All heavy atoms as TSV, in Angstrom:
chain	resi	resn	atom	element	x	y	z
A	1	ASP	N	N	-13.911	-14.214	4.526
A	1	ASP	CA	C	-14.887	-13.719	5.499
A	1	ASP	C	C	-14.982	-14.725	6.631
A	1	ASP	O	O	-15.074	-15.910	6.374
A	1	ASP	CB	C	-16.208	-13.474	4.849
A	1	ASP	CG	C	-16.209	-12.346	3.878
A	1	ASP	OD1	O	-15.403	-11.394	4.096
A	1	ASP	OD2	O	-17.009	-12.351	2.938
A	2	PRO	N	N	-15.157	-14.240	7.853
A	2	PRO	CA	C	-15.380	-15.138	8.998
A	2	PRO	C	C	-16.791	-15.756	8.894
A	2	PRO	O	O	-17.688	-15.135	8.230
A	2	PRO	CB	C	-15.203	-14.224	10.235
A	2	PRO	CG	C	-15.446	-12.869	9.747
A	2	PRO	CD	C	-15.067	-12.861	8.252
A	3	PRO	N	N	-16.983	-16.904	9.474
A	3	PRO	CA	C	-18.336	-17.483	9.462
A	3	PRO	C	C	-19.353	-16.607	10.177
A	3	PRO	O	O	-19.020	-15.955	11.160
A	3	PRO	CB	C	-18.119	-18.816	10.135
A	3	PRO	CG	C	-16.838	-18.725	10.854
A	3	PRO	CD	C	-16.085	-17.725	10.189
A	4	VAL	N	N	-20.533	-16.664	9.683
A	4	VAL	CA	C	-21.607	-15.948	10.365
A	4	VAL	C	C	-22.222	-16.793	11.455
A	4	VAL	O	O	-22.589	-17.923	11.237
A	4	VAL	CB	C	-22.725	-15.516	9.345
A	4	VAL	CG1	C	-23.902	-14.863	9.975
A	4	VAL	CG2	C	-22.101	-14.634	8.262
A	5	LYS	N	N	-22.271	-16.258	12.639
A	5	LYS	CA	C	-22.836	-16.950	13.832
A	5	LYS	C	C	-24.353	-16.803	13.764
A	5	LYS	O	O	-24.899	-15.772	13.727
A	5	LYS	CB	C	-22.271	-16.364	15.069
A	5	LYS	CG	C	-22.648	-17.120	16.267
A	5	LYS	CD	C	-21.633	-16.928	17.392
A	5	LYS	CE	C	-21.940	-17.581	18.620
A	5	LYS	NZ	N	-22.007	-18.993	18.575
A	6	THR	N	N	-24.975	-17.953	13.822
A	6	THR	CA	C	-26.461	-17.973	13.757
A	6	THR	C	C	-27.113	-18.447	15.066
A	6	THR	O	O	-28.342	-18.546	15.080
A	6	THR	CB	C	-26.930	-18.905	12.601
A	6	THR	OG1	O	-26.454	-20.174	12.858
A	6	THR	CG2	C	-26.400	-18.410	11.278
A	7	THR	N	N	-26.417	-18.631	16.083
A	7	THR	CA	C	-26.964	-19.038	17.418
A	7	THR	C	C	-26.768	-17.912	18.356
A	7	THR	O	O	-25.879	-17.053	18.184
A	7	THR	CB	C	-26.325	-20.370	17.869
A	7	THR	OG1	O	-24.921	-20.082	18.157
A	7	THR	CG2	C	-26.515	-21.513	16.935
A	8	ASN	N	N	-27.491	-18.006	19.438
A	8	ASN	CA	C	-27.343	-17.063	20.582
A	8	ASN	C	C	-26.513	-17.587	21.711
A	8	ASN	O	O	-26.949	-17.670	22.786
A	8	ASN	CB	C	-28.711	-16.601	21.031
A	8	ASN	CG	C	-29.411	-15.776	19.989
A	8	ASN	OD1	O	-28.842	-15.058	19.256
A	8	ASN	ND2	N	-30.767	-15.903	20.070
A	9	THR	N	N	-25.326	-18.072	21.285
A	9	THR	CA	C	-24.369	-18.659	22.305
A	9	THR	C	C	-23.031	-18.048	22.215
A	9	THR	O	O	-22.641	-17.501	21.136
A	9	THR	CB	C	-24.329	-20.167	22.153
A	9	THR	OG1	O	-23.813	-20.461	20.890
A	9	THR	CG2	C	-25.712	-20.816	22.457
A	10	VAL	N	N	-22.315	-18.149	23.252
A	10	VAL	CA	C	-20.843	-17.818	23.213
A	10	VAL	C	C	-20.136	-19.172	23.415
A	10	VAL	O	O	-20.364	-19.911	24.304
A	10	VAL	CB	C	-20.492	-16.911	24.475
A	10	VAL	CG1	C	-18.994	-16.640	24.471
A	10	VAL	CG2	C	-21.238	-15.579	24.361
A	11	ASP	N	N	-19.296	-19.455	22.338
A	11	ASP	CA	C	-18.650	-20.751	22.375
A	11	ASP	C	C	-17.101	-20.609	22.465
A	11	ASP	O	O	-16.510	-19.721	21.888
A	11	ASP	CB	C	-18.985	-21.494	21.021
A	11	ASP	CG	C	-20.426	-21.634	20.828
A	11	ASP	OD1	O	-21.110	-22.176	21.753
A	11	ASP	OD2	O	-20.988	-21.255	19.787
A	12	HIS	N	N	-16.551	-21.461	23.353
A	12	HIS	CA	C	-15.089	-21.442	23.636
A	12	HIS	C	C	-14.545	-22.853	23.612
A	12	HIS	O	O	-15.275	-23.789	24.077
A	12	HIS	CB	C	-14.829	-20.739	24.987
A	12	HIS	CG	C	-15.290	-19.397	25.141
A	12	HIS	ND1	N	-14.576	-18.317	24.623
A	12	HIS	CD2	C	-16.340	-18.978	25.790
A	12	HIS	CE1	C	-15.237	-17.216	25.015
A	12	HIS	NE2	N	-16.325	-17.590	25.698
A	13	VAL	N	N	-13.411	-23.016	23.087
A	13	VAL	CA	C	-12.703	-24.275	23.307
A	13	VAL	C	C	-11.573	-23.992	24.289
A	13	VAL	O	O	-10.727	-23.176	24.052
A	13	VAL	CB	C	-12.086	-24.863	21.979
A	13	VAL	CG1	C	-11.315	-26.147	22.327
A	13	VAL	CG2	C	-13.223	-25.216	21.012
A	14	LEU	N	N	-11.621	-24.619	25.446
A	14	LEU	CA	C	-10.671	-24.320	26.538
A	14	LEU	C	C	-9.588	-25.447	26.647
A	14	LEU	O	O	-9.961	-26.599	26.497
A	14	LEU	CB	C	-11.412	-24.259	27.877
A	14	LEU	CG	C	-12.582	-23.273	27.925
A	14	LEU	CD1	C	-13.342	-23.470	29.214
A	14	LEU	CD2	C	-12.181	-21.834	27.768
A	15	ARG	N	N	-8.315	-25.036	26.774
A	15	ARG	CA	C	-7.264	-25.972	27.042
A	15	ARG	C	C	-7.172	-26.116	28.544
A	15	ARG	O	O	-6.914	-25.173	29.254
A	15	ARG	CB	C	-5.982	-25.495	26.455
A	15	ARG	CG	C	-6.011	-25.434	24.938
A	15	ARG	CD	C	-4.672	-25.163	24.363
A	15	ARG	NE	N	-4.715	-25.089	22.921
A	15	ARG	CZ	C	-4.586	-26.112	22.097
A	15	ARG	NH1	N	-4.373	-27.302	22.529
A	15	ARG	NH2	N	-4.668	-25.936	20.810
A	16	VAL	N	N	-7.359	-27.389	28.992
A	16	VAL	CA	C	-7.367	-27.593	30.436
A	16	VAL	C	C	-6.473	-28.828	30.776
A	16	VAL	O	O	-6.120	-29.588	29.975
A	16	VAL	CB	C	-8.849	-27.804	30.917
A	16	VAL	CG1	C	-9.605	-26.538	30.747
A	16	VAL	CG2	C	-9.472	-28.939	30.126
A	17	GLN	N	N	-6.342	-29.070	32.111
A	17	GLN	CA	C	-5.626	-30.252	32.576
A	17	GLN	C	C	-6.679	-31.344	32.815
A	17	GLN	O	O	-7.630	-31.198	33.537
A	17	GLN	CB	C	-4.977	-29.906	33.902
A	17	GLN	CG	C	-4.148	-30.977	34.575
A	17	GLN	CD	C	-2.887	-31.236	33.710
A	17	GLN	OE1	O	-2.287	-30.327	33.168
A	17	GLN	NE2	N	-2.449	-32.408	33.778
A	18	PRO	N	N	-6.453	-32.557	32.134
A	18	PRO	CA	C	-7.418	-33.627	32.352
A	18	PRO	C	C	-7.576	-33.990	33.856
A	18	PRO	O	O	-6.594	-34.053	34.580
A	18	PRO	CB	C	-6.753	-34.796	31.620
A	18	PRO	CG	C	-5.851	-34.142	30.607
A	18	PRO	CD	C	-5.392	-32.858	31.246
A	19	GLY	N	N	-8.847	-34.153	34.280
A	19	GLY	CA	C	-9.150	-34.559	35.636
A	19	GLY	C	C	-9.307	-33.361	36.620
A	19	GLY	O	O	-9.559	-33.579	37.743
A	20	ALA	N	N	-8.904	-32.159	36.202
A	20	ALA	CA	C	-8.983	-31.013	37.102
A	20	ALA	C	C	-10.370	-30.401	37.120
A	20	ALA	O	O	-11.163	-30.506	36.213
A	20	ALA	CB	C	-7.923	-29.953	36.652
A	21	PHE	N	N	-10.708	-29.772	38.268
A	21	PHE	CA	C	-12.005	-29.096	38.448
A	21	PHE	C	C	-11.840	-27.637	38.071
A	21	PHE	O	O	-10.839	-26.978	38.435
A	21	PHE	CB	C	-12.477	-29.209	39.893
A	21	PHE	CG	C	-13.744	-28.531	40.139
A	21	PHE	CD1	C	-14.891	-29.138	39.832
A	21	PHE	CD2	C	-13.726	-27.351	40.823
A	21	PHE	CE1	C	-16.109	-28.398	40.099
A	21	PHE	CE2	C	-14.935	-26.688	41.146
A	21	PHE	CZ	C	-16.089	-27.244	40.692
A	22	TYR	N	N	-12.793	-27.095	37.332
A	22	TYR	CA	C	-12.792	-25.714	36.923
A	22	TYR	C	C	-14.136	-25.034	37.164
A	22	TYR	O	O	-15.132	-25.622	37.122
A	22	TYR	CB	C	-12.407	-25.596	35.433
A	22	TYR	CG	C	-11.057	-26.069	35.104
A	22	TYR	CD1	C	-10.846	-27.299	34.649
A	22	TYR	CD2	C	-9.970	-25.149	35.154
A	22	TYR	CE1	C	-9.560	-27.802	34.386
A	22	TYR	CE2	C	-8.650	-25.603	34.865
A	22	TYR	CZ	C	-8.471	-26.920	34.430
A	22	TYR	OH	O	-7.187	-27.333	34.127
A	23	ARG	N	N	-14.060	-23.704	37.298
A	23	ARG	CA	C	-15.285	-22.880	37.396
A	23	ARG	C	C	-15.104	-21.813	36.281
A	23	ARG	O	O	-14.050	-21.230	36.058
A	23	ARG	CB	C	-15.341	-22.117	38.765
A	23	ARG	CG	C	-15.457	-23.158	39.866
A	23	ARG	CD	C	-15.470	-22.553	41.221
A	23	ARG	NE	N	-14.137	-22.099	41.545
A	23	ARG	CZ	C	-13.836	-20.859	42.086
A	23	ARG	NH1	N	-14.775	-19.971	42.356
A	23	ARG	NH2	N	-12.567	-20.491	42.355
A	24	VAL	N	N	-16.263	-21.471	35.616
A	24	VAL	CA	C	-16.296	-20.429	34.581
A	24	VAL	C	C	-17.144	-19.322	35.231
A	24	VAL	O	O	-18.225	-19.494	35.784
A	24	VAL	CB	C	-17.003	-20.979	33.343
A	24	VAL	CG1	C	-17.112	-19.830	32.309
A	24	VAL	CG2	C	-16.277	-22.141	32.746
A	25	GLN	N	N	-16.530	-18.135	35.184
A	25	GLN	CA	C	-17.171	-16.920	35.769
A	25	GLN	C	C	-17.257	-15.861	34.750
A	25	GLN	O	O	-16.415	-15.753	33.720
A	25	GLN	CB	C	-16.335	-16.462	36.938
A	25	GLN	CG	C	-16.157	-17.446	38.057
A	25	GLN	CD	C	-15.269	-16.955	39.221
A	25	GLN	OE1	O	-14.383	-16.111	38.958
A	25	GLN	NE2	N	-15.458	-17.537	40.381
A	26	THR	N	N	-18.286	-14.911	35.008
A	26	THR	CA	C	-18.428	-13.758	34.071
A	26	THR	C	C	-18.445	-12.482	34.906
A	26	THR	O	O	-18.760	-12.542	36.073
A	26	THR	CB	C	-19.784	-13.851	33.241
A	26	THR	OG1	O	-20.838	-13.937	34.199
A	26	THR	CG2	C	-19.796	-14.997	32.319
A	27	SER	N	N	-18.106	-11.373	34.268
A	27	SER	CA	C	-18.154	-10.093	34.908
A	27	SER	C	C	-18.425	-9.044	33.807
A	27	SER	O	O	-17.946	-9.090	32.729
A	27	SER	CB	C	-16.813	-9.756	35.580
A	27	SER	OG	O	-16.751	-8.459	36.091
A	28	ALA	N	N	-19.119	-8.049	34.255
A	28	ALA	CA	C	-19.384	-6.843	33.312
A	28	ALA	C	C	-18.348	-5.786	33.499
A	28	ALA	O	O	-18.078	-4.894	32.689
A	28	ALA	CB	C	-20.731	-6.327	33.569
A	29	ASP	N	N	-17.558	-5.841	34.729
A	29	ASP	CA	C	-16.687	-4.787	35.046
A	29	ASP	C	C	-15.301	-5.209	35.495
A	29	ASP	O	O	-14.506	-4.377	35.930
A	29	ASP	CB	C	-17.281	-3.822	36.122
A	29	ASP	CG	C	-17.620	-4.645	37.443
A	29	ASP	OD1	O	-17.192	-5.823	37.544
A	29	ASP	OD2	O	-18.278	-4.113	38.269
A	30	LEU	N	N	-15.052	-6.475	35.408
A	30	LEU	CA	C	-13.762	-7.097	35.887
A	30	LEU	C	C	-13.538	-6.957	37.335
A	30	LEU	O	O	-12.469	-7.256	37.862
A	30	LEU	CB	C	-12.534	-6.451	35.092
A	30	LEU	CG	C	-12.514	-6.765	33.591
A	30	LEU	CD1	C	-11.372	-5.990	32.967
A	30	LEU	CD2	C	-12.411	-8.262	33.380
A	31	GLN	N	N	-14.547	-6.587	38.132
A	31	GLN	CA	C	-14.464	-6.441	39.595
A	31	GLN	C	C	-15.279	-7.517	40.293
A	31	GLN	O	O	-14.764	-8.259	41.114
A	31	GLN	CB	C	-14.862	-5.051	39.996
A	31	GLN	CG	C	-14.104	-3.983	39.256
A	31	GLN	CD	C	-13.274	-3.128	40.202
A	31	GLN	OE1	O	-13.386	-3.179	41.404
A	31	GLN	NE2	N	-12.430	-2.349	39.557
A	32	GLY	N	N	-16.512	-7.566	40.000
A	32	GLY	CA	C	-17.478	-8.524	40.581
A	32	GLY	C	C	-17.630	-9.666	39.614
A	32	GLY	O	O	-17.868	-9.434	38.391
A	33	TRP	N	N	-17.461	-10.888	40.123
A	33	TRP	CA	C	-17.493	-12.104	39.255
A	33	TRP	C	C	-18.631	-13.030	39.696
A	33	TRP	O	O	-18.865	-13.211	40.866
A	33	TRP	CB	C	-16.173	-12.825	39.280
A	33	TRP	CG	C	-15.046	-12.079	38.606
A	33	TRP	CD1	C	-14.276	-11.182	39.242
A	33	TRP	CD2	C	-14.752	-12.118	37.198
A	33	TRP	NE1	N	-13.396	-10.642	38.258
A	33	TRP	CE2	C	-13.685	-11.251	37.046
A	33	TRP	CE3	C	-15.191	-12.830	36.164
A	33	TRP	CZ2	C	-13.114	-11.008	35.813
A	33	TRP	CZ3	C	-14.738	-12.604	34.917
A	33	TRP	CH2	C	-13.590	-11.734	34.705
A	34	THR	N	N	-19.304	-13.564	38.716
A	34	THR	CA	C	-20.405	-14.557	38.971
A	34	THR	C	C	-20.116	-15.836	38.406
A	34	THR	O	O	-19.757	-15.918	37.142
A	34	THR	CB	C	-21.739	-13.965	38.323
A	34	THR	OG1	O	-22.032	-12.708	38.944
A	34	THR	CG2	C	-22.862	-14.922	38.646
A	35	GLU	N	N	-20.207	-16.933	39.129
A	35	GLU	CA	C	-19.982	-18.303	38.636
A	35	GLU	C	C	-21.174	-18.700	37.754
A	35	GLU	O	O	-22.284	-18.580	38.165
A	35	GLU	CB	C	-19.756	-19.260	39.694
A	35	GLU	CG	C	-19.386	-20.646	39.147
A	35	GLU	CD	C	-18.854	-21.545	40.246
A	35	GLU	OE1	O	-18.170	-21.064	41.171
A	35	GLU	OE2	O	-19.219	-22.778	40.191
A	36	VAL	N	N	-20.927	-19.113	36.460
A	36	VAL	CA	C	-21.969	-19.531	35.543
A	36	VAL	C	C	-22.054	-21.062	35.382
A	36	VAL	O	O	-23.073	-21.548	35.025
A	36	VAL	CB	C	-21.897	-18.736	34.208
A	36	VAL	CG1	C	-22.199	-17.310	34.435
A	36	VAL	CG2	C	-20.599	-18.965	33.524
A	37	THR	N	N	-20.940	-21.729	35.583
A	37	THR	CA	C	-20.881	-23.130	35.420
A	37	THR	C	C	-19.525	-23.637	36.051
A	37	THR	O	O	-18.615	-22.875	36.349
A	37	THR	CB	C	-21.031	-23.607	33.965
A	37	THR	OG1	O	-21.328	-25.072	33.960
A	37	THR	CG2	C	-19.845	-23.334	33.135
A	38	ASN	N	N	-19.507	-25.010	36.218
A	38	ASN	CA	C	-18.233	-25.646	36.609
A	38	ASN	C	C	-18.243	-26.997	36.070
A	38	ASN	O	O	-19.268	-27.529	35.512
A	38	ASN	CB	C	-18.188	-25.741	38.168
A	38	ASN	CG	C	-19.300	-26.444	38.817
A	38	ASN	OD1	O	-19.418	-27.632	38.593
A	38	ASN	ND2	N	-20.133	-25.764	39.575
A	39	PHE	N	N	-17.098	-27.570	35.976
A	39	PHE	CA	C	-16.895	-28.886	35.339
A	39	PHE	C	C	-15.577	-29.503	35.800
A	39	PHE	O	O	-14.658	-28.811	36.202
A	39	PHE	CB	C	-16.976	-28.794	33.837
A	39	PHE	CG	C	-15.822	-27.984	33.250
A	39	PHE	CD1	C	-14.691	-28.621	32.776
A	39	PHE	CD2	C	-15.920	-26.629	33.055
A	39	PHE	CE1	C	-13.643	-27.874	32.251
A	39	PHE	CE2	C	-14.891	-25.856	32.528
A	39	PHE	CZ	C	-13.726	-26.509	32.048
A	40	THR	N	N	-15.452	-30.810	35.688
A	40	THR	CA	C	-14.264	-31.525	35.821
A	40	THR	C	C	-13.896	-32.058	34.358
A	40	THR	O	O	-14.718	-32.693	33.746
A	40	THR	CB	C	-14.377	-32.728	36.739
A	40	THR	OG1	O	-14.779	-32.170	38.071
A	40	THR	CG2	C	-13.078	-33.513	36.906
A	41	SER	N	N	-12.713	-31.678	33.931
A	41	SER	CA	C	-12.341	-32.036	32.575
A	41	SER	C	C	-11.991	-33.481	32.371
A	41	SER	O	O	-11.421	-34.112	33.259
A	41	SER	CB	C	-11.080	-31.161	32.184
A	41	SER	OG	O	-9.996	-31.405	33.085
A	42	ALA	N	N	-12.440	-34.017	31.228
A	42	ALA	CA	C	-12.198	-35.439	30.966
A	42	ALA	C	C	-11.057	-35.579	30.002
A	42	ALA	O	O	-10.458	-36.622	29.882
A	42	ALA	CB	C	-13.401	-36.056	30.249
A	43	SER	N	N	-10.647	-34.502	29.324
A	43	SER	CA	C	-9.482	-34.456	28.374
A	43	SER	C	C	-8.817	-33.147	28.419
A	43	SER	O	O	-9.108	-32.300	29.350
A	43	SER	CB	C	-10.019	-34.830	26.989
A	43	SER	OG	O	-10.805	-33.705	26.516
A	44	SER	N	N	-7.873	-32.869	27.552
A	44	SER	CA	C	-7.076	-31.656	27.603
A	44	SER	C	C	-7.842	-30.438	26.935
A	44	SER	O	O	-7.317	-29.388	26.995
A	44	SER	CB	C	-5.792	-31.844	26.892
A	44	SER	OG	O	-5.936	-32.237	25.523
A	45	THR	N	N	-8.970	-30.717	26.333
A	45	THR	CA	C	-9.809	-29.556	25.783
A	45	THR	C	C	-11.177	-29.741	26.361
A	45	THR	O	O	-11.642	-30.845	26.667
A	45	THR	CB	C	-9.798	-29.560	24.319
A	45	THR	OG1	O	-10.310	-30.726	23.780
A	45	THR	CG2	C	-8.377	-29.238	23.757
A	46	PHE	N	N	-11.921	-28.625	26.477
A	46	PHE	CA	C	-13.317	-28.647	26.901
A	46	PHE	C	C	-14.101	-27.610	26.076
A	46	PHE	O	O	-13.625	-26.491	25.889
A	46	PHE	CB	C	-13.384	-28.267	28.310
A	46	PHE	CG	C	-14.816	-28.304	28.905
A	46	PHE	CD1	C	-15.383	-29.540	29.307
A	46	PHE	CD2	C	-15.523	-27.105	29.010
A	46	PHE	CE1	C	-16.663	-29.530	29.757
A	46	PHE	CE2	C	-16.863	-27.179	29.540
A	46	PHE	CZ	C	-17.411	-28.396	29.892
A	47	GLN	N	N	-15.164	-28.117	25.419
A	47	GLN	CA	C	-15.995	-27.237	24.617
A	47	GLN	C	C	-17.089	-26.609	25.499
A	47	GLN	O	O	-17.908	-27.293	26.096
A	47	GLN	CB	C	-16.685	-28.096	23.503
A	47	GLN	CG	C	-17.649	-27.240	22.655
A	47	GLN	CD	C	-17.001	-26.329	21.755
A	47	GLN	OE1	O	-15.996	-26.586	21.163
A	47	GLN	NE2	N	-17.570	-25.094	21.607
A	48	LEU	N	N	-17.013	-25.283	25.653
A	48	LEU	CA	C	-17.921	-24.544	26.498
A	48	LEU	C	C	-18.837	-23.779	25.571
A	48	LEU	O	O	-18.460	-23.071	24.692
A	48	LEU	CB	C	-17.147	-23.625	27.396
A	48	LEU	CG	C	-17.963	-22.775	28.319
A	48	LEU	CD1	C	-18.684	-23.610	29.417
A	48	LEU	CD2	C	-17.111	-21.695	28.939
A	49	SER	N	N	-20.147	-23.896	25.886
A	49	SER	CA	C	-21.228	-23.155	25.146
A	49	SER	C	C	-22.109	-22.479	26.199
A	49	SER	O	O	-22.730	-23.220	26.987
A	49	SER	CB	C	-21.951	-24.074	24.219
A	49	SER	OG	O	-22.848	-23.298	23.474
A	50	LEU	N	N	-22.183	-21.226	26.225
A	50	LEU	CA	C	-23.010	-20.444	27.172
A	50	LEU	C	C	-23.972	-19.561	26.454
A	50	LEU	O	O	-23.683	-19.112	25.345
A	50	LEU	CB	C	-22.097	-19.556	28.149
A	50	LEU	CG	C	-21.148	-20.315	29.004
A	50	LEU	CD1	C	-20.224	-19.335	29.682
A	50	LEU	CD2	C	-21.918	-21.127	30.016
A	51	PRO	N	N	-25.154	-19.223	27.031
A	51	PRO	CA	C	-26.081	-18.289	26.426
A	51	PRO	C	C	-25.338	-16.999	26.230
A	51	PRO	O	O	-24.620	-16.489	27.082
A	51	PRO	CB	C	-27.226	-18.193	27.373
A	51	PRO	CG	C	-27.081	-19.339	28.271
A	51	PRO	CD	C	-25.644	-19.767	28.317
A	52	ALA	N	N	-25.558	-16.334	25.067
A	52	ALA	CA	C	-25.021	-14.980	24.804
A	52	ALA	C	C	-25.623	-13.961	25.731
A	52	ALA	O	O	-26.787	-14.096	26.084
A	52	ALA	CB	C	-25.258	-14.671	23.332
A	53	PRO	N	N	-24.835	-12.957	26.086
A	53	PRO	CA	C	-25.395	-11.858	26.906
A	53	PRO	C	C	-26.547	-11.188	26.146
A	53	PRO	O	O	-26.625	-11.167	24.950
A	53	PRO	CB	C	-24.297	-10.850	27.045
A	53	PRO	CG	C	-23.045	-11.652	26.648
A	53	PRO	CD	C	-23.492	-12.687	25.719
A	54	THR	N	N	-27.506	-10.663	26.976
A	54	THR	CA	C	-28.676	-9.975	26.397
A	54	THR	C	C	-28.517	-8.464	26.572
A	54	THR	O	O	-27.686	-7.978	27.256
A	54	THR	CB	C	-29.968	-10.444	27.015
A	54	THR	OG1	O	-29.880	-10.163	28.417
A	54	THR	CG2	C	-30.265	-11.942	26.767
A	55	ASN	N	N	-29.331	-7.741	25.832
A	55	ASN	CA	C	-29.377	-6.308	25.974
A	55	ASN	C	C	-28.005	-5.611	25.670
A	55	ASN	O	O	-27.634	-4.596	26.210
A	55	ASN	CB	C	-29.885	-5.844	27.367
A	55	ASN	CG	C	-31.246	-6.333	27.723
A	55	ASN	OD1	O	-32.057	-6.475	26.816
A	55	ASN	ND2	N	-31.435	-6.581	28.947
A	56	ASN	N	N	-27.264	-6.245	24.725
A	56	ASN	CA	C	-25.998	-5.710	24.292
A	56	ASN	C	C	-24.998	-5.505	25.478
A	56	ASN	O	O	-24.189	-4.575	25.457
A	56	ASN	CB	C	-26.145	-4.391	23.549
A	56	ASN	CG	C	-26.842	-4.632	22.287
A	56	ASN	OD1	O	-26.622	-5.573	21.554
A	56	ASN	ND2	N	-27.754	-3.693	21.848
A	57	VAL	N	N	-25.126	-6.264	26.519
A	57	VAL	CA	C	-24.196	-6.194	27.681
A	57	VAL	C	C	-22.924	-6.898	27.274
A	57	VAL	O	O	-22.846	-7.926	26.692
A	57	VAL	CB	C	-24.832	-6.947	28.899
A	57	VAL	CG1	C	-23.784	-7.060	29.990
A	57	VAL	CG2	C	-26.076	-6.169	29.309
A	58	ARG	N	N	-21.770	-6.196	27.576
A	58	ARG	CA	C	-20.472	-6.775	27.346
A	58	ARG	C	C	-20.054	-7.526	28.535
A	58	ARG	O	O	-20.127	-6.994	29.660
A	58	ARG	CB	C	-19.427	-5.713	26.980
A	58	ARG	CG	C	-18.038	-6.271	26.867
A	58	ARG	CD	C	-17.039	-5.248	26.596
A	58	ARG	NE	N	-17.346	-4.536	25.312
A	58	ARG	CZ	C	-16.714	-3.492	24.824
A	58	ARG	NH1	N	-15.720	-3.012	25.525
A	58	ARG	NH2	N	-17.056	-2.949	23.690
A	59	LEU	N	N	-19.649	-8.831	28.394
A	59	LEU	CA	C	-19.245	-9.660	29.485
A	59	LEU	C	C	-17.787	-10.150	29.242
A	59	LEU	O	O	-17.457	-10.421	28.173
A	59	LEU	CB	C	-20.140	-10.895	29.673
A	59	LEU	CG	C	-21.513	-10.676	30.245
A	59	LEU	CD1	C	-22.280	-11.975	30.393
A	59	LEU	CD2	C	-21.404	-10.033	31.674
A	60	PHE	N	N	-17.065	-10.203	30.388
A	60	PHE	CA	C	-15.807	-10.827	30.319
A	60	PHE	C	C	-15.900	-12.232	30.949
A	60	PHE	O	O	-16.734	-12.442	31.828
A	60	PHE	CB	C	-14.806	-9.982	31.200
A	60	PHE	CG	C	-14.623	-8.570	30.677
A	60	PHE	CD1	C	-15.348	-7.597	31.166
A	60	PHE	CD2	C	-13.692	-8.378	29.680
A	60	PHE	CE1	C	-15.295	-6.246	30.639
A	60	PHE	CE2	C	-13.437	-7.069	29.207
A	60	PHE	CZ	C	-14.279	-6.015	29.695
A	61	TYR	N	N	-15.107	-13.132	30.517
A	61	TYR	CA	C	-15.099	-14.532	30.968
A	61	TYR	C	C	-13.699	-14.912	31.551
A	61	TYR	O	O	-12.772	-14.472	31.017
A	61	TYR	CB	C	-15.427	-15.476	29.846
A	61	TYR	CG	C	-16.837	-15.225	29.194
A	61	TYR	CD1	C	-16.984	-14.243	28.260
A	61	TYR	CD2	C	-17.865	-16.047	29.579
A	61	TYR	CE1	C	-18.259	-13.986	27.684
A	61	TYR	CE2	C	-19.098	-15.831	29.043
A	61	TYR	CZ	C	-19.326	-14.780	28.134
A	61	TYR	OH	O	-20.557	-14.617	27.599
A	62	ARG	N	N	-13.773	-15.752	32.595
A	62	ARG	CA	C	-12.519	-16.260	33.109
A	62	ARG	C	C	-12.755	-17.705	33.612
A	62	ARG	O	O	-13.836	-18.077	33.983
A	62	ARG	CB	C	-11.935	-15.396	34.207
A	62	ARG	CG	C	-12.687	-15.508	35.555
A	62	ARG	CD	C	-11.852	-14.602	36.536
A	62	ARG	NE	N	-12.516	-14.642	37.882
A	62	ARG	CZ	C	-12.135	-13.897	38.891
A	62	ARG	NH1	N	-11.150	-13.042	38.780
A	62	ARG	NH2	N	-12.786	-13.981	40.026
A	63	LEU	N	N	-11.644	-18.462	33.490
A	63	LEU	CA	C	-11.678	-19.876	33.976
A	63	LEU	C	C	-10.808	-19.879	35.222
A	63	LEU	O	O	-9.681	-19.439	35.235
A	63	LEU	CB	C	-11.008	-20.699	32.868
A	63	LEU	CG	C	-10.985	-22.203	33.081
A	63	LEU	CD1	C	-12.439	-22.746	33.147
A	63	LEU	CD2	C	-10.196	-22.906	31.981
A	64	VAL	N	N	-11.441	-20.474	36.290
A	64	VAL	CA	C	-10.762	-20.512	37.567
A	64	VAL	C	C	-10.623	-22.026	38.025
A	64	VAL	O	O	-11.520	-22.727	37.891
A	64	VAL	CB	C	-11.632	-19.722	38.614
A	64	VAL	CG1	C	-10.905	-19.773	40.004
A	64	VAL	CG2	C	-11.840	-18.305	38.171
A	65	SER	N	N	-9.439	-22.290	38.482
A	65	SER	CA	C	-9.307	-23.694	39.056
A	65	SER	C	C	-9.001	-23.427	40.581
A	65	SER	O	O	-8.121	-22.758	40.970
A	65	SER	CB	C	-8.076	-24.277	38.351
A	65	SER	OG	O	-7.898	-25.630	38.896
A	66	PRO	N	N	-9.776	-24.256	41.302
A	66	PRO	CA	C	-9.959	-24.017	42.732
A	66	PRO	C	C	-9.293	-22.718	43.227
A	66	PRO	O	O	-9.720	-21.797	43.483
A	66	PRO	CB	C	-9.302	-25.196	43.436
A	66	PRO	CG	C	-9.559	-26.294	42.420
A	66	PRO	CD	C	-9.548	-25.640	41.066
């Protein structure tokens, strides 16, 4: 059985280029995108934790580099 999630977050481990700048965006329809955070990576992976969507809204996530 998969582990049971007990927090209200969406967690991702991202593979990235060290030292590069990234933006994380979300969309409900894959057309309009909203930036939710940005970061410059310190290593080849980045642990991202965002609040889970509310009201059973389905969100898509994408990672954008400049």
